[in-house]
Backbone bond lengths (Angstrom), bond angles and torsions (degrees), N, CA, C in turn:
res aa  C-N    CA-C-N  psi(-1)  N-CA   C-N-CA  omega(-1)  CA-C   N-CA-C  phi
1 M - - - 1.421 - - 1.528 109.53 -
2 S 1.340 116.29 141.72 1.466 120.08 178.03 1.516 109.74 -113.36
3 S 1.283 115.66 159.80 1.458 120.18 179.03 1.524 109.67 -135.95
4 V 1.286 115.49 154.50 1.462 122.14 179.94 1.522 107.20 -119.97
5 I 1.308 115.56 129.91 1.460 121.25 177.32 1.526 107.54 -114.79
6 V 1.307 115.10 124.55 1.459 120.83 178.78 1.518 107.59 -107.42
7 S 1.316 114.29 126.85 1.460 118.33 177.98 1.524 108.69 -132.02
8 G 1.303 116.20 158.91 1.468 121.03 177.36 1.512 114.09 89.66
9 V 1.339 118.58 8.14 1.460 120.52 -179.77 1.525 110.97 -60.00
10 K 1.311 116.37 -42.12 1.463 120.62 179.84 1.528 110.23 -60.64
11 E 1.323 117.89 -43.22 1.457 122.54 -179.98 1.531 111.36 -65.47
12 V 1.332 116.55 -38.41 1.463 120.51 178.18 1.528 109.61 -64.54
13 N 1.326 116.50 -44.13 1.466 120.31 178.68 1.529 111.70 -61.09
14 V 1.339 117.16 -40.85 1.465 121.23 177.88 1.531 109.74 -63.46
15 S 1.332 117.09 -42.01 1.470 120.92 179.04 1.520 111.51 -63.81
16 I 1.321 116.50 -41.36 1.470 120.28 178.95 1.523 110.11 -65.48
17 D 1.320 117.33 -43.57 1.468 120.34 177.77 1.528 111.28 -60.34
18 H 1.333 116.42 -40.33 1.466 121.10 178.24 1.529 110.34 -64.42
19 L 1.324 117.47 -41.39 1.459 122.00 179.29 1.534 110.77 -65.46
20 I 1.320 116.87 -37.83 1.466 120.56 177.89 1.527 110.19 -61.20
21 V 1.323 116.97 -43.77 1.468 121.27 178.69 1.528 110.17 -62.77
22 K 1.327 117.28 -45.38 1.466 121.12 -178.82 1.532 111.29 -65.20
23 M 1.329 117.63 -39.10 1.464 120.14 179.47 1.528 110.76 -69.81
24 S 1.325 117.50 -34.06 1.461 120.22 176.17 1.534 110.14 -65.99
25 E 1.326 116.86 -40.36 1.465 120.45 175.72 1.524 110.87 -62.74
26 A 1.336 116.07 -39.69 1.464 120.37 178.21 1.526 110.53 -63.75
27 A 1.330 116.85 -40.38 1.465 120.60 178.58 1.532 110.42 -64.01
28 R 1.328 116.27 -43.12 1.470 119.89 178.72 1.524 110.35 -63.29
29 N 1.325 117.16 -46.16 1.466 120.77 178.74 1.526 110.91 -58.91
30 T 1.331 116.39 -40.19 1.458 120.19 -179.98 1.521 110.67 -63.84
31 V 1.330 116.91 -41.51 1.467 120.87 179.86 1.529 110.62 -65.79
32 V 1.321 117.36 -45.95 1.469 120.69 -177.61 1.529 110.70 -68.36
33 K 1.321 116.74 -52.72 1.470 119.78 -179.36 1.523 111.38 -67.35
34 G 1.320 116.60 -38.85 1.463 120.71 179.02 1.515 111.61 -64.33
35 G 1.326 117.05 -40.12 1.457 120.11 176.78 1.512 111.63 -61.06
36 A 1.331 116.50 -39.82 1.466 120.71 178.37 1.530 110.66 -65.30
37 I 1.321 117.29 -36.86 1.468 121.34 178.03 1.527 110.19 -65.06
38 V 1.327 116.81 -45.05 1.469 121.12 178.90 1.529 110.24 -64.66
39 A 1.324 117.30 -43.63 1.470 120.89 179.90 1.529 110.58 -59.96
40 K 1.317 116.54 -43.74 1.473 120.43 179.82 1.529 110.58 -62.35
41 A 1.334 116.37 -44.98 1.463 120.29 -179.65 1.528 110.97 -65.26
42 A 1.338 117.74 -37.72 1.466 120.96 178.80 1.524 110.67 -65.97
43 K 1.322 117.39 -39.91 1.469 121.20 178.50 1.529 111.23 -62.88
44 E 1.317 116.35 -31.88 1.471 120.62 -179.91 1.522 112.38 -72.19
45 E 1.342 117.76 -11.63 1.460 121.61 179.52 1.530 112.47 -75.91
46 F 1.328 117.64 -16.48 1.454 120.98 -178.04 1.524 110.80 -80.30
47 T 1.328 115.25 143.32 1.455 120.68 171.62 1.523 107.00 -101.59
48 E 1.312 116.28 165.52 1.453 120.79 176.40 1.518 107.78 -118.27
49 L 1.306 115.75 140.01 1.455 120.42 178.80 1.518 110.51 -101.45
50 A 1.312 115.17 144.43 1.459 122.08 170.43 1.524 106.06 -118.45
51 V 1.316 116.10 136.90 1.461 121.19 -176.84 1.525 108.80 -119.89
52 T 1.339 115.38 132.55 1.462 120.31 178.28 1.523 109.56 -80.28
53 K 1.320 116.81 170.40 1.467 121.13 177.48 1.522 110.20 -62.04
54 G 1.333 116.23 -27.50 1.463 120.60 178.99 1.522 113.02 -80.08
55 G 1.315 118.25 -3.64 1.458 121.43 176.57 1.515 115.03 92.16
56 E 1.336 116.82 4.97 1.458 119.05 177.72 1.522 109.37 -84.04
57 A 1.330 115.46 140.22 1.460 120.44 -178.02 1.521 110.44 -111.34
58 R 1.305 114.55 151.12 1.458 120.84 173.50 1.519 107.60 -145.43
59 I 1.309 115.23 159.47 1.455 120.41 178.48 1.520 107.96 -81.81
60 V 1.311 116.23 131.82 1.455 121.22 -179.57 1.522 108.74 -77.35
61 G 1.308 115.16 127.00 1.457 120.77 176.75 1.509 110.34 -102.15
62 G 1.320 116.70 -156.96 1.450 121.85 -179.62 1.512 113.22 -63.81
63 D 1.355 116.08 -17.73 1.462 120.21 -179.23 1.527 112.76 -82.00
64 G 1.331 117.70 -8.22 1.464 120.39 178.78 1.516 111.92 71.81
65 R 1.316 115.68 -162.42 1.463 120.49 179.60 1.525 109.76 -84.76
66 F 1.328 113.75 148.24 1.453 119.95 177.30 1.519 109.76 -93.87
67 R 1.307 115.74 167.67 1.460 120.92 179.39 1.526 110.32 -56.77
68 G 1.315 116.03 132.98 1.454 121.27 179.23 1.520 113.84 89.42
69 E 1.325 117.85 -9.99 1.455 119.87 178.09 1.525 109.16 -92.20
70 R 1.322 115.13 151.43 1.459 120.04 176.38 1.524 108.32 -125.32
71 S 1.308 115.15 171.41 1.455 120.62 177.05 1.518 109.42 -61.65
72 G 1.299 116.76 150.45 1.462 121.36 -177.89 1.508 113.80 -80.31
73 A 1.336 119.08 17.98 1.462 121.78 -175.94 1.522 112.82 -55.52
74 K 1.317 118.09 -38.17 1.455 120.01 -177.02 1.528 112.09 -99.38
75 Y 1.324 116.93 6.18 1.465 120.74 -179.54 1.519 109.94 -69.17
76 R 1.319 117.14 123.15 1.461 121.39 179.82 1.527 110.67 -124.43
77 G 1.288 116.23 16.88 1.451 120.67 -179.28 1.517 111.71 -76.95
78 P 1.329 116.11 -171.43 1.464 119.41 -179.48 1.527 110.72 -67.22
79 N 1.325 114.80 156.73 1.463 118.96 176.41 1.514 109.70 -63.40
80 I 1.301 115.48 150.54 1.466 120.24 176.05 1.524 106.61 -64.17
81 S 1.313 117.79 129.03 1.460 120.68 -173.66 1.521 111.86 -58.89
82 G 1.318 113.93 139.79 1.455 120.73 176.30 1.512 115.39 78.49
83 M 1.327 118.18 1.61 1.464 119.61 -177.69 1.516 110.27 -82.13
84 S 1.321 115.05 134.82 1.459 119.36 175.23 1.520 110.05 -119.23
85 R 1.325 116.43 7.45 1.467 121.03 179.06 1.521 109.18 -108.73
86 P 1.332 116.99 150.79 1.471 118.85 178.76 1.522 110.93 -73.59
87 H 1.316 115.39 149.72 1.465 121.84 176.20 1.516 108.90 -97.75
88 A 1.301 117.12 139.82 1.467 121.40 173.45 1.517 107.33 -86.41
89 R 1.309 116.36 106.80 1.461 119.66 178.02 1.519 108.98 -91.16
90 T 1.322 116.29 -62.22 1.467 118.97 176.95 1.525 110.41 -95.95
91 G 1.321 117.09 -22.00 1.461 121.83 -178.39 1.521 113.32 87.16
92 K 1.336 117.70 -0.50 1.467 120.62 -176.54 1.521 112.00 -66.31
93 L 1.313 118.16 -43.00 1.465 120.50 179.51 1.522 110.31 -63.92
94 R 1.316 116.40 -48.23 1.468 120.82 -179.83 1.527 110.45 -60.16
95 T 1.319 117.70 -44.32 1.462 122.04 -178.66 1.526 111.70 -65.61
96 S 1.334 117.11 -30.42 1.472 119.80 -176.35 1.522 113.64 -76.18
97 I 1.315 118.35 -10.12 1.467 120.77 -178.50 1.520 108.91 -72.62
98 G 1.314 115.99 126.70 1.458 120.56 -179.91 1.513 111.47 -169.09
99 V 1.323 115.27 -173.47 1.461 123.01 179.03 1.524 107.14 -97.22
100 H 1.322 116.10 123.17 1.458 121.51 -176.26 1.525 110.17 -129.41
101 E 1.303 116.51 151.06 1.455 123.39 171.59 1.535 114.06 52.44
102 V 1.305 117.19 58.91 1.463 121.04 174.45 1.525 107.50 -72.69
103 S 1.334 116.18 127.54 1.465 118.99 -178.50 1.524 110.90 -149.54
104 Q 1.318 114.79 153.77 1.457 121.09 176.58 1.525 107.29 -87.49
105 V 1.329 116.95 130.05 1.458 121.62 -177.14 1.529 112.48 -112.48
106 G 1.309 115.98 5.73 1.458 121.66 179.24 1.505 108.98 167.09
107 P 1.325 117.20 176.18 1.470 119.52 178.96 1.529 111.33 -59.93
108 G 1.310 115.75 115.05 1.465 120.67 179.16 1.511 114.39 73.13
109 R 1.320 118.13 9.63 1.461 122.26 -177.77 1.527 109.31 -116.88
110 W 1.327 115.01 125.48 1.463 121.86 -178.34 1.516 109.47 -128.24
111 M 1.307 116.09 155.32 1.463 120.93 175.74 1.529 109.67 -146.65
112 S 1.314 114.54 160.71 1.455 120.50 172.21 1.516 107.87 -141.64
113 K 1.292 115.51 161.36 1.450 121.43 170.99 1.517 105.24 -101.85
114 T 1.309 115.33 106.78 1.451 120.80 -179.18 1.518 107.80 -107.85
115 G 1.317 116.09 119.35 1.449 120.61 -179.20 1.514 110.26 165.55
116 P 1.329 116.18 -167.59 1.464 120.36 -178.04 1.520 111.79 -83.00
117 T 1.313 115.29 157.30 1.461 120.59 173.67 1.520 111.06 -102.41
118 M 1.307 117.62 -9.86 1.468 120.38 178.92 1.528 109.21 -70.79
119 A 1.321 116.68 136.43 1.461 122.32 -174.56 1.529 112.73 -60.39
120 Y 1.326 118.37 -30.26 1.456 120.93 -176.51 1.536 113.13 -89.31
121 G 1.321 117.80 4.48 1.463 121.26 -177.44 1.518 113.58 -58.38
122 R 1.323 117.28 -43.68 1.466 121.10 179.58 1.524 110.96 -65.35
123 R 1.332 116.80 -38.76 1.464 120.82 179.84 1.530 110.80 -62.51
124 V 1.322 117.07 -39.36 1.462 120.35 178.45 1.529 109.79 -67.59
125 E 1.328 117.05 -45.56 1.469 122.12 -178.72 1.536 112.07 -62.98
126 M 1.324 116.94 -46.65 1.463 121.93 -171.33 1.529 113.95 -98.66
127 G 1.335 116.70 -15.58 1.458 120.14 -173.23 1.521 109.21 83.97
128 F 1.315 116.46 165.56 1.470 119.66 -179.38 1.513 109.79 -156.35
129 T 1.323 115.61 128.49 1.452 122.23 173.64 1.514 107.20 -125.05
130 G 1.312 115.94 126.47 1.461 119.91 179.37 1.508 110.49 134.81
131 S 1.324 114.24 -164.99 1.463 121.06 -178.98 1.520 109.56 -105.98
132 D 1.314 115.18 142.54 1.460 118.96 176.02 1.522 109.49 -88.16
133 S 1.325 116.17 -176.57 1.465 120.80 -176.47 1.524 112.62 -65.65
134 K 1.319 117.78 -17.09 1.468 121.35 178.71 1.526 112.18 -96.42
135 G 1.329 115.90 3.32 1.466 119.64 178.06 1.518 115.02 85.58
136 R 1.327 117.22 6.00 1.464 120.14 177.91 1.531 108.43 -78.43
137 H 1.320 116.41 141.72 1.461 121.48 -176.92 1.529 110.59 -101.27
138 Y 1.334 115.71 136.73 1.458 121.61 -177.63 1.519 110.49 -131.15
139 N 1.298 115.26 147.45 1.458 123.39 167.07 1.526 105.18 -138.02
140 Q 1.315 114.82 66.61 1.463 122.19 -171.43 1.521 111.07 -94.79
141 S 1.306 115.69 124.72 1.460 120.90 176.06 1.526 109.57 -69.23
142 P 1.336 117.07 152.84 1.466 118.51 176.12 1.527 110.93 -73.11
143 Y 1.318 114.80 142.41 1.455 122.36 173.82 1.527 106.61 -127.78
144 P 1.326 116.94 80.06 1.468 119.87 -175.71 1.526 112.31 -63.29
145 Y 1.299 114.98 140.48 1.457 121.71 175.64 1.528 110.22 -136.70
146 M 1.333 118.79 -35.89 1.470 120.47 178.62 1.530 111.42 -71.85
147 S 1.330 117.04 -47.40 1.466 120.01 -179.20 1.525 111.89 -59.92
148 P 1.335 118.43 -50.83 1.469 118.21 177.99 1.531 112.12 -64.24
149 G 1.332 116.37 -34.26 1.463 119.95 177.92 1.520 111.11 -62.35
150 F 1.334 115.92 -42.76 1.467 119.86 178.18 1.522 110.63 -63.81
151 E 1.317 116.85 -44.60 1.478 119.87 -179.13 1.527 111.34 -62.97
152 K 1.333 117.00 -40.40 1.468 119.84 177.65 1.520 111.38 -66.25
153 A 1.330 116.99 -31.67 1.466 121.56 -177.38 1.526 112.87 -83.21
154 R 1.322 118.90 -14.57 1.463 122.47 -173.01 1.532 114.14 -50.73
155 P 1.335 120.85 -49.73 1.469 119.20 -179.95 1.533 112.83 -60.51
156 E 1.330 116.17 -39.34 1.457 119.89 178.90 1.533 110.97 -68.46
157 L 1.326 117.18 -35.34 1.465 121.32 177.15 1.532 111.13 -65.07
158 E 1.323 116.08 -42.90 1.463 119.98 179.19 1.524 110.90 -63.48
159 A 1.322 116.68 -40.96 1.469 120.57 178.18 1.530 110.43 -66.60
160 L 1.322 117.59 -39.82 1.460 121.63 178.19 1.526 110.46 -61.44
161 Y 1.312 116.99 -45.93 1.463 121.28 -179.90 1.529 110.81 -60.23
162 A 1.328 115.95 -46.45 1.480 119.53 179.41 1.524 111.08 -62.12
163 E 1.324 117.81 -40.64 1.475 121.58 -179.61 1.530 111.02 -67.33
164 E 1.325 117.23 -43.49 1.475 119.83 179.43 1.530 110.92 -63.95
165 C 1.316 117.81 -39.61 1.471 121.18 177.40 1.533 110.30 -66.07
166 R 1.314 116.62 -42.15 1.465 120.89 179.94 1.537 109.74 -60.95
167 K 1.332 116.47 -45.29 1.474 119.81 179.58 1.527 111.12 -63.67
168 A 1.326 117.88 -38.94 1.464 120.46 -179.44 1.525 111.80 -67.91
169 M 1.314 117.42 -32.45 1.464 121.64 -178.77 1.525 112.52 -81.46
170 A 1.322 117.00 -14.81 1.477 120.17 -176.95 1.507 112.53 -69.94
């Protein structure tokens, strides 16, 4: 007759518990750092307007504003033709984009709300046709910034996830 002796079960369980903690930390790090990556990419989707003394607007490129031009914060003229990106007028919407409410939603599962805190952020992203709660009428085209920001960030997010998992397994 033969017999089998199993030893080290307690040590294996301790190792697995330790790995679970490390993988949960990796998931949290991925959510926090990944949210920051998406927020940065979304902020880069905004253009900046420069307005001349005559009231004409143009999109600011690498050359910045020219003499006599000011920020487009008070520009209320028509949208620059052909633009599908939002313009930073005051910069409040762009500045409000960040990682908010990081929370654990289950064992090893984390989430955050990454996006703007300004109330009109969704309206800019999705567009809006109709009347608001104050009775103002809109026919606003969508100017997505979060969706394109996420798509631009995707390769970096995938690399971040792989790196965090690799570090947790080490």
